[in-house]
N, C-alpha and C positions, 0 to 999 in steps of 0.2 A: 589672465585665459579667457575667452570669449563666452560669457554666460548663456549668450541663446544659444552655442554649440552644446555646452553641457543639458542643456534643456532638450536639444535634439535626441542628443545620445539617450538620455534618460527615458525620452518618452519611445523612440526607437527599440528598446530595451522593453518595455511595457508592451510592446507591440509585439515583439518576438516570443515573450512568454504567453502572450493570447495567441499567437500561432500554434506555439508547441501544445497546447491544451489544446486546441481546435484538432490537432494531428491525431491527438491522443483520444478521442471523441470519436474521430470519424473510426479509427481503427476499432474501438470498442463498439461501435454500432455497427460494424462490418460482417455481423454474423458469425464471428468467430470466438463468442463463448467470452464476450467482454473483455480482449484482452488490451492490456496500453501498449502504447509503444516501447517503454520499457522492460514490460515483461517481452514481448515480442523480442527484442534486443537479447534478454535473456536466454530467451528458449533457443536463440538461434546460436549464442554463444555455447550454451552445454551442446549443443548438435556439433559445431565446429569444433571446441577447443578441447578436443578426448584425450585423454592421457592412456597410453597401453597400459596394461594389467593383464597378468597370464592368470590370475588368483580367479578372472570372474568371466561369465559367459557373454558378459553384455560388450555388443561389438564399439570398438573405439570411437567411430564417430558420437556414439550416446553418452560419452562418459567425460566430463570434467572434474575437475579439483574446486570445491568449492572458495577456497582464497584466493583463486586466480582470477575468479569472475570480477572482482570489484574493480581491478586494473583494467580489463576488456570495455568493462561497461562505465568505467569513470566515476562510480557512486560508491559510497561509503561501505565497509564489509556489513556493517550493520544494515542501511539498508538492503545488501543482496539477502542477507539471510531473513529481514522481514518479507522481502520478495518471495523470495523458496519457500515459504512458510505459506504463503497467499496460494504461490503456482501448486503445490502440493495438496493442499487442502481443497483447492477447486479441480484434483482430479489430472493437472498438466505435466506433473513432472511424479517421478517417485525417488524418494532417498535410502539409503542402505549404506551401511557402514561398512569399511574393508576388516576382514576376515582377521588378518594381521596387525591392524593397526586402528582401533577403534576410533580414534581421533579426526581419521579421513574418511570421507562421506563419499560415494558413487553416486550421482544423478543421473536420473535417467527422463526422458522425455517421453510419455504415455503415447499411445496413439490418439489421444483425445489432444494433447499437446501437438504432436506433429498435422493433426488436421488445423489446430487454429494457427500455427505457424505457416501452412502451406494457403489458409484463406488468407488472413490477415498479412504475410508476404507480399500475397500477388497484390492487396489492395496498397501496402506501402510500396512495393514496386512501380505500381502505375502512377501514386499520387509524386512520387519524388523524380519519375521520367515527365510529366508533367511540369513540375517544378524546374527540374534540368533545361526542358526545353523551352519554357518563359524565360529564365536567366542568360540561356546560351551556354555551351560549357566552356566556356574561356570566363564567364564571368562566374558561373557555379563553383569553379574549382578556386577562383579568386576569394569566394564567398566563406570559402572553408577554410582556406589560410588565413582571414581575417578573424573567425571564429578562432580560430585556434590560438593566433596570435592574441585575441582578445583574453582568452583562458589563461595563456600564461601571465600576462599583464594584472589579470585581479588575483593571481595565486600567487606573485609575488608582490603584490600590494597589501592583501588582505590573508592573507596566507592559503593554503591548497584548499580548492574546493571540493575535494572529497574526505 
């Protein structure tokens, strides 16, 4: 196997990691209360993946089951718990337990969280639009496919990444 290709792949992975850190820094410095890209995704997930429950007055769009977030965000359950703790401590979310099942948690995005999602979401949207424009739509779609395939290969080779 080509050693130069291996070195190029490793270098590109380090550059990609650096780009992801730059994106997180960009979002956290974008006047949204220091929210990271992962936290923005978590808040968006909370807003999008609500569960219906007649026992609560919370609107369905603001509810989610904690146990489903790790799947949607592609991170471990422990990382979700840590992130939710940080978001709650900083006032972006509120957590409460179901009346009938104390092991089940309702997560609600606060007004501060909604404001952060709005601000950071607009910044993220603008950034992604610039990247897609620079790539071109066809290459951007291909890049997504290649990243997905790369993740699958890593999972198969060294074990699940979550």
